[in-house]
C-alpha positions as CSV (number, residue, x, y, z in Angstrom):
1,M,12.4,-10.4,7.7
2,S,14.4,-12.4,5.4
3,P,13.8,-11.1,1.6
4,D,12.0,-14.3,0.8
5,N,9.7,-14.2,3.6
6,A,9.1,-10.1,2.7
7,S,8.4,-11.0,-1.0
8,Q,5.6,-14.1,-0.1
9,S,3.7,-11.7,2.2
10,L,3.7,-9.0,-0.8
11,A,2.7,-11.7,-3.1
12,D,-0.4,-12.8,-0.6
13,F,-1.3,-9.6,0.2
14,I,-1.7,-9.0,-3.8
15,Q,-3.0,-12.1,-4.5
16,S,-5.8,-11.2,-2.2
17,S,-6.0,-8.0,-3.3
18,P,-7.1,-7.2,-6.7
19,T,-9.1,-4.1,-6.7
20,P,-8.7,-0.8,-4.4
21,F,-11.7,-2.0,-2.6
22,H,-10.0,-5.4,-1.7
23,A,-7.1,-3.7,-1.1
24,A,-8.3,-1.4,1.8
25,H,-10.0,-4.6,3.3
26,S,-7.0,-6.7,3.5
27,L,-5.1,-3.8,4.9
28,A,-8.2,-3.5,7.7
29,E,-8.0,-7.1,8.1
30,R,-4.4,-6.8,8.9
31,L,-5.0,-3.9,11.1
32,H,-7.4,-5.4,13.3
33,A,-5.5,-8.9,13.9
34,A,-3.1,-6.4,15.5
35,G,-5.4,-4.4,17.8
36,Y,-6.2,-1.8,15.5
37,Q,-9.7,-0.1,16.2
38,E,-11.7,1.1,13.1
39,L,-13.6,4.3,13.6
40,D,-16.4,5.6,11.9
41,E,-16.3,8.9,10.5
42,R,-20.2,9.7,11.1
43,E,-19.5,9.1,14.8
44,E,-18.0,10.9,17.4
45,W,-14.4,9.7,18.2
46,T,-12.8,9.4,21.8
47,L,-9.2,8.7,20.9
48,A,-7.2,6.5,23.7
49,E,-3.8,8.5,25.1
50,S,-1.7,6.0,23.0
51,G,-4.2,4.5,21.0
52,R,-3.8,3.0,17.8
53,Y,-6.9,3.4,15.2
54,F,-7.9,3.2,11.7
55,V,-10.3,4.8,9.4
56,L,-11.7,3.7,6.1
57,R,-13.8,6.2,3.2
58,N,-15.6,4.4,0.2
59,Q,-14.0,1.3,1.3
60,S,-10.9,1.9,-1.0
61,S,-8.7,4.4,1.3
62,L,-7.5,4.0,4.6
63,I,-5.9,5.8,7.0
64,A,-4.1,4.0,10.2
65,F,-2.4,6.0,12.7
66,S,-0.4,5.1,16.4
67,L,-0.6,7.6,18.7
68,G,2.4,6.6,20.2
69,Q,3.8,7.3,23.9
70,P,2.3,10.4,26.0
71,N,3.0,13.6,24.2
72,A,4.6,12.0,20.8
73,L,2.7,14.2,18.9
74,R,5.0,17.1,19.7
75,N,7.6,15.4,18.1
76,G,5.5,15.0,15.0
77,I,3.9,12.5,12.9
78,R,6.1,10.2,10.7
79,M,3.7,9.4,7.8
80,I,4.2,7.4,4.6
81,G,1.9,7.4,2.0
82,A,1.2,5.3,-0.9
83,H,-2.0,4.3,-2.9
84,T,-4.2,1.5,-3.3
85,D,-5.3,1.6,-7.3
86,S,-3.3,0.3,-10.6
87,P,-4.4,0.9,-14.1
88,C,-6.8,-1.8,-15.4
89,L,-9.8,-2.2,-17.5
90,R,-13.5,-1.3,-16.0
91,V,-16.4,-2.6,-16.6
92,K,-18.9,-0.1,-18.6
93,P,-23.0,0.5,-16.9
94,Q,-24.3,-1.0,-19.6
95,P,-21.6,-3.4,-21.0
96,E,-23.5,-6.3,-22.5
97,L,-22.4,-7.1,-26.2
98,N,-23.8,-10.0,-28.5
99,R,-21.8,-10.1,-31.5
100,H,-21.0,-13.1,-33.5
101,G,-22.1,-15.9,-31.3
102,L,-20.3,-14.4,-28.2
103,W,-21.2,-12.6,-25.2
104,Q,-18.7,-9.9,-24.2
105,L,-18.3,-6.9,-21.6
106,G,-17.4,-3.3,-22.9
107,V,-14.9,-1.7,-20.4
108,E,-13.6,1.5,-20.2
109,V,-9.3,1.7,-19.5
110,Y,-8.7,3.2,-16.0
111,G,-5.3,5.1,-15.4
112,G,-2.3,5.1,-18.2
113,A,-2.5,1.2,-18.6
114,L,-0.1,-0.5,-20.9
115,L,-2.7,-2.1,-23.2
116,A,-0.8,-4.9,-25.0
117,P,0.0,-7.1,-22.3
118,W,-3.7,-7.4,-21.6
119,F,-4.0,-9.9,-24.8
120,D,-4.4,-13.4,-24.4
121,R,-4.4,-13.5,-20.8
122,D,-6.9,-15.6,-18.2
123,L,-8.8,-12.6,-17.0
124,S,-11.4,-13.0,-13.9
125,L,-13.6,-10.0,-12.4
126,A,-13.4,-8.1,-9.4
127,G,-15.0,-5.1,-7.4
128,R,-17.8,-4.0,-5.2
129,V,-21.3,-4.1,-6.0
130,T,-24.3,-2.3,-4.2
131,C,-27.6,-4.5,-3.9
132,R,-30.9,-4.2,-2.5
133,D,-32.2,-6.5,0.1
134,A,-35.8,-8.1,0.4
135,N,-36.5,-5.0,3.1
136,G,-35.1,-2.1,0.8
137,Q,-31.8,-2.0,2.7
138,L,-28.6,-0.9,0.5
139,H,-25.5,-3.3,0.9
140,N,-22.1,-2.7,-0.2
141,L,-20.3,-5.8,-1.2
142,L,-17.4,-7.3,-2.1
143,L,-17.1,-9.7,-5.2
144,D,-14.1,-11.9,-6.6
145,F,-14.6,-14.5,-9.2
146,Q,-11.5,-15.6,-8.4
147,R,-11.6,-18.3,-11.5
148,P,-10.5,-17.1,-15.3
149,I,-13.9,-16.3,-16.7
150,A,-12.8,-13.8,-19.8
151,I,-10.2,-13.3,-22.2
152,I,-9.4,-10.5,-24.8
153,P,-8.0,-12.7,-27.5
154,N,-5.2,-11.1,-29.9
155,L,-6.1,-11.1,-33.9
156,A,-4.0,-13.9,-35.5
157,I,-0.9,-12.1,-37.5
158,H,-2.1,-13.7,-40.7
159,L,-5.0,-11.0,-40.4
160,N,-2.5,-8.5,-39.0
161,R,0.5,-8.8,-41.3
162,D,2.3,-5.5,-39.8
163,V,1.3,-6.2,-36.3
164,N,4.9,-6.4,-35.4
165,S,5.8,-3.2,-37.0
166,G,3.5,-1.3,-34.8
167,F,-0.1,-1.8,-33.8
168,T,-2.4,1.1,-32.2
169,V,-4.6,-0.5,-29.3
170,N,-8.0,1.0,-30.0
171,A,-9.6,1.1,-26.4
172,Q,-13.4,1.1,-27.9
173,T,-13.3,-1.8,-30.5
174,D,-10.1,-3.9,-29.5
175,L,-10.5,-4.5,-25.6
176,P,-14.0,-6.0,-24.9
177,P,-13.3,-9.2,-23.3
178,V,-14.8,-12.5,-24.2
179,L,-17.1,-14.4,-21.7
180,A,-19.1,-16.7,-23.0
181,H,-21.2,-18.1,-26.1
182,S,-24.0,-16.1,-26.5
183,I,-26.2,-19.0,-26.4
184,E,-28.7,-17.3,-23.9
185,P,-30.1,-14.3,-26.1
186,N,-31.0,-12.3,-22.8
187,R,-27.4,-12.7,-20.6
188,D,-27.4,-9.9,-18.5
189,L,-24.2,-9.1,-16.0
190,R,-26.2,-8.0,-12.9
191,A,-28.1,-11.1,-13.0
192,L,-24.6,-13.1,-13.1
193,L,-23.4,-10.8,-10.6
194,A,-26.8,-11.4,-8.5
195,N,-25.7,-15.5,-8.7
196,E,-22.3,-15.1,-7.6
197,L,-23.0,-13.1,-4.7
198,G,-25.5,-15.8,-3.9
199,R,-22.6,-18.1,-3.9
200,Q,-20.2,-15.9,-2.0
201,Y,-22.6,-14.7,0.3
202,P,-25.2,-17.9,0.9
203,E,-26.1,-16.4,4.4
204,R,-27.6,-13.7,2.7
205,E,-31.1,-13.5,1.0
206,P,-31.6,-12.9,-2.7
207,L,-30.1,-9.8,-3.8
208,Q,-30.8,-7.3,-6.5
209,V,-27.9,-5.8,-7.8
210,L,-28.4,-2.2,-8.5
211,D,-24.8,-0.8,-9.6
212,Y,-21.1,-2.0,-9.4
213,E,-17.3,-0.8,-9.9
214,L,-16.1,-3.7,-11.5
215,S,-12.2,-4.4,-12.9
216,F,-10.7,-7.5,-14.6
217,Y,-7.4,-8.5,-13.4
218,D,-5.1,-11.1,-14.2
219,T,-5.6,-14.5,-12.6
220,Q,-1.9,-15.6,-12.6
221,P,-0.5,-15.6,-9.5
222,P,2.7,-13.7,-8.5
223,A,5.9,-15.9,-8.8
224,V,9.5,-15.4,-7.4
225,I,11.2,-15.8,-10.9
226,G,15.0,-15.8,-12.2
227,L,17.8,-18.3,-12.2
228,D,18.9,-17.3,-8.6
229,G,15.2,-16.1,-7.4
230,D,15.8,-12.7,-7.6
231,F,13.0,-11.0,-9.0
232,L,9.2,-10.7,-8.0
233,A,6.9,-10.9,-11.0
234,A,3.1,-9.8,-9.7
235,A,0.4,-7.8,-11.1
236,R,-0.2,-4.5,-9.0
237,L,3.2,-3.8,-7.9
238,D,2.5,-0.4,-8.6
239,N,1.3,0.3,-5.7
240,L,0.5,-2.4,-3.5
241,L,4.0,-3.0,-3.2
242,S,4.3,0.2,-1.4
243,C,1.0,-0.3,0.6
244,H,2.2,-3.6,2.1
245,A,5.4,-1.9,2.7
246,G,3.7,0.8,5.1
247,L,1.6,-1.7,7.1
248,E,4.7,-3.8,7.7
249,A,6.4,-0.7,8.9
250,L,3.9,0.6,10.8
251,L,2.9,-3.2,12.3
252,S,6.7,-3.7,12.9
253,S,7.6,-0.5,14.5
254,D,8.5,0.4,18.3
255,G,5.5,2.6,19.0
256,N,7.0,5.0,20.8
257,Q,6.4,7.7,17.9
258,A,3.1,9.0,16.5
259,C,2.9,7.2,13.1
260,L,0.4,7.4,9.9
261,L,-0.1,5.3,6.9
262,V,-2.5,6.6,4.2
263,C,-3.3,4.7,1.5
264,T,-5.6,6.2,-1.0
265,D,-7.5,5.3,-4.0
266,H,-7.6,7.2,-7.6
267,E,-3.9,8.5,-7.6
268,E,-3.5,6.7,-11.3
269,V,-6.4,9.6,-12.8
270,G,-5.1,12.6,-10.7
271,S,-6.0,11.8,-7.2
272,S,-9.1,14.4,-7.5
273,S,-12.0,12.8,-5.6
274,A,-13.5,12.4,-2.0
275,C,-10.7,9.7,-0.8
276,G,-8.1,10.8,-3.0
277,A,-4.7,12.4,-2.2
278,D,-6.3,15.6,-3.4
279,G,-9.5,15.4,-1.8
280,P,-9.8,16.1,2.1
281,F,-9.7,12.8,3.6
282,L,-6.0,13.4,5.2
283,E,-7.0,16.7,6.6
284,D,-10.4,15.6,7.8
285,V,-8.6,13.0,9.7
286,L,-5.6,15.2,11.1
287,A,-8.7,17.6,12.2
288,R,-10.0,15.3,14.3
289,L,-6.5,14.1,15.7
290,L,-5.6,17.6,16.7
291,P,-8.7,19.8,16.6
292,D,-7.1,23.1,17.7
293,E,-5.8,24.3,14.7
294,S,-2.7,26.1,15.9
295,E,-1.5,22.9,17.5
296,R,-2.2,21.0,14.6
297,I,-0.2,23.3,12.2
298,R,3.1,23.1,14.5
299,T,2.4,19.5,14.8
300,I,2.5,19.2,11.1
301,Q,5.4,21.2,10.6
302,R,7.3,19.0,13.0
303,S,6.0,16.0,10.7
304,V,7.7,14.5,7.5
305,L,6.1,12.6,5.2
306,V,7.3,9.5,3.1
307,S,5.6,9.6,-0.4
308,A,6.1,5.9,-1.6
309,D,5.4,4.7,-5.1
310,N,7.5,2.5,-7.4
311,A,10.0,4.2,-9.3
312,H,11.7,3.5,-13.0
313,A,14.5,0.9,-13.1
314,I,16.8,1.2,-15.8
315,H,15.9,-1.5,-18.4
316,P,19.1,-3.0,-20.2
317,N,17.4,-3.2,-23.6
318,Y,16.3,0.4,-23.1
319,A,18.7,1.8,-21.0
320,D,18.9,5.2,-23.2
321,R,15.5,6.5,-21.9
322,H,17.0,7.2,-18.4
323,D,19.8,9.6,-17.9
324,G,22.8,8.9,-17.8
325,N,23.9,9.1,-14.0
326,H,20.4,8.3,-12.8
327,G,19.5,4.9,-13.7
328,P,18.6,2.6,-10.6
329,Q,18.8,-1.0,-10.6
330,L,16.5,-4.0,-9.3
331,N,17.6,-5.2,-5.9
332,A,20.0,-2.1,-5.4
333,G,17.8,-0.2,-2.8
334,P,15.4,2.0,-2.5
335,V,15.2,5.4,-5.2
336,I,14.8,9.1,-4.1
337,K,12.8,10.6,-6.7
338,I,13.8,14.1,-7.7
339,N,12.5,16.9,-10.0
340,S,12.8,20.4,-9.9
341,N,9.5,21.4,-11.4
342,Q,8.3,19.7,-8.6
343,R,6.5,16.4,-9.8
344,Y,8.1,14.8,-6.9
345,A,8.6,16.7,-3.5
346,T,12.0,15.7,-2.3
347,T,13.8,18.5,-1.1
348,S,17.2,18.3,-0.1
349,E,16.3,18.3,3.6
350,T,14.2,15.2,2.9
351,A,16.2,13.4,0.7
352,A,19.2,13.8,3.2
353,L,17.0,12.5,6.0
354,F,16.0,9.2,3.8
355,R,19.3,8.9,2.9
356,H,20.8,9.1,6.6
357,L,17.9,6.5,7.9
358,C,19.1,4.1,5.1
359,Q,22.8,4.7,6.1
360,Q,21.7,3.9,9.8
361,V,19.8,0.3,8.8
362,E,22.7,-0.4,6.0
363,V,20.1,-0.1,3.3
364,P,21.4,0.7,-0.1
365,V,20.1,3.7,-1.4
366,Q,19.6,4.9,-5.5
367,S,18.7,8.2,-6.7
368,F,16.2,8.9,-9.8
369,V,16.3,12.1,-12.3
370,V,13.9,12.0,-15.4
371,R,16.1,12.9,-18.8
372,S,15.9,16.4,-19.0
373,D,14.1,16.0,-22.7
374,M,11.3,13.8,-21.2
375,G,8.4,14.4,-18.9
376,C,7.6,13.2,-16.0
377,G,5.4,11.5,-14.1
378,S,4.3,12.4,-10.4
379,T,2.7,10.6,-7.1
380,I,0.5,11.5,-4.0
381,G,4.1,13.6,-2.4
382,P,3.6,17.1,-4.2
383,I,0.0,16.7,-4.2
384,T,-0.1,15.9,0.1
385,S,2.9,18.4,0.5
386,S,0.7,21.2,-1.0
387,R,-2.3,20.7,0.8
388,L,-0.8,20.0,4.3
389,G,2.6,22.0,4.5
390,V,4.3,19.2,5.1
391,R,8.0,18.7,4.3
392,T,7.9,15.7,1.7
393,V,10.6,12.9,0.3
394,D,9.2,11.2,-2.8
395,I,10.7,7.6,-2.7
396,G,9.6,3.9,-4.7
397,A,11.1,0.6,-4.9
398,P,12.6,0.2,-8.6
399,T,10.7,-1.7,-10.9
400,F,10.2,-2.5,-14.3
401,A,7.1,-2.5,-16.8
402,M,5.8,0.0,-14.7
403,H,1.7,0.2,-15.3
404,S,1.7,-3.3,-17.4
405,I,-0.7,-5.8,-16.5
406,R,2.4,-7.9,-15.0
407,E,5.5,-5.8,-13.4
408,L,8.6,-6.9,-11.9
409,A,10.6,-5.9,-9.1
410,G,13.4,-7.4,-6.8
411,I,13.0,-9.6,-3.9
412,R,15.9,-7.8,-1.8
413,D,13.9,-4.1,-2.8
414,V,11.0,-5.6,-0.9
415,E,12.5,-6.5,2.2
416,Y,15.2,-3.1,2.3
417,L,11.9,-0.9,1.7
418,Q,10.2,-2.0,4.8
419,R,13.4,-2.0,6.7
420,V,13.8,1.7,6.1
421,L,10.3,2.6,6.5
422,T,10.2,1.3,10.0
423,A,13.4,2.7,10.7
424,F,11.5,6.1,9.8
425,L,9.0,5.7,12.0
426,D,10.6,4.9,14.8
427,C,13.1,7.5,14.6
428,P,13.0,10.0,17.5
429,Q,13.9,13.4,15.5
430,V,12.5,14.0,11.8
């Protein structure tokens, strides 16, 4: 796939995935179309030899696996891990605010978001809504307003003269978006959601909204930018870029090896949930795939996980924030992330394997180590590695503005990552 085609495919995926629920749904649709069969964790599983399956948990995390040729599990499982969530603003349970003639919604910051870029953006609202129909049955429905319905206006500089000298955003008081004039004194979010559900699901009976998990998001679509079209600007590149690359690799692989893609929710808040990487989702699936504990341990010890999560590219305006010998560049290939304190799970063995794969498919490769006087972020890699005991390498595409409402990546890196992940899934020996 060319860099342009890879970037357009990623842009389409991001546009259809404003929340983790939508991201998992988009992944599931692609897998369905490719012939993967959905499994239900509440039912017995009968797995066919060389079968291809996927399973959802909480509608926001997904595991897909291909069993490969007969006895392929003896060679271990090639695993790719990523996460479906991104920092954002989540709507509170009782969010309605009527202040000074305007209707607003109270929000809570999800994850380590860069807050300043959220001001003066055209925002929409999406997520999962749990409803009750006339027969008392509960339904979980995905909702996306798609159109701009909200904005967080900045305070004019005339009223905040020192803003350019430093401005601390108060998440409680500064971030509630403005949605409308409060002409209707009893405007209610649940009624608004019920009306929107009626528009998006006209075939359903009137529904009573009981609860929701909703996020605001920027409606500006992804764009290829730069004089020579070198960059992709988009929301949620961290970490939908890796989810998409893992999916493309899985669908492009030759099908000979046993392969698995795991995309979990809640990484940005620590992964400790029933559907997060620090929960039992992957272990539960592997236990059903390999019921014999001894066989499962042997298979895991023959397996490798590539934990794919974006890396920090060296910013030309802030080059001193990087170690001088470890400044990854955009469009210069995927980044191996290393940390002696186990914030990343990379070892010399797994880094060497990834470098070898990059050389085999002519993909440039880079390294990242955080400055010794700065703290280091982490990924699902150390969590999954410690829970399973699987060999792991932490890698990612270099990006700017990580955790902003709009991030930046190199278009060639999108294709590079897909190419080397496909080679990993096709590799006979790991």
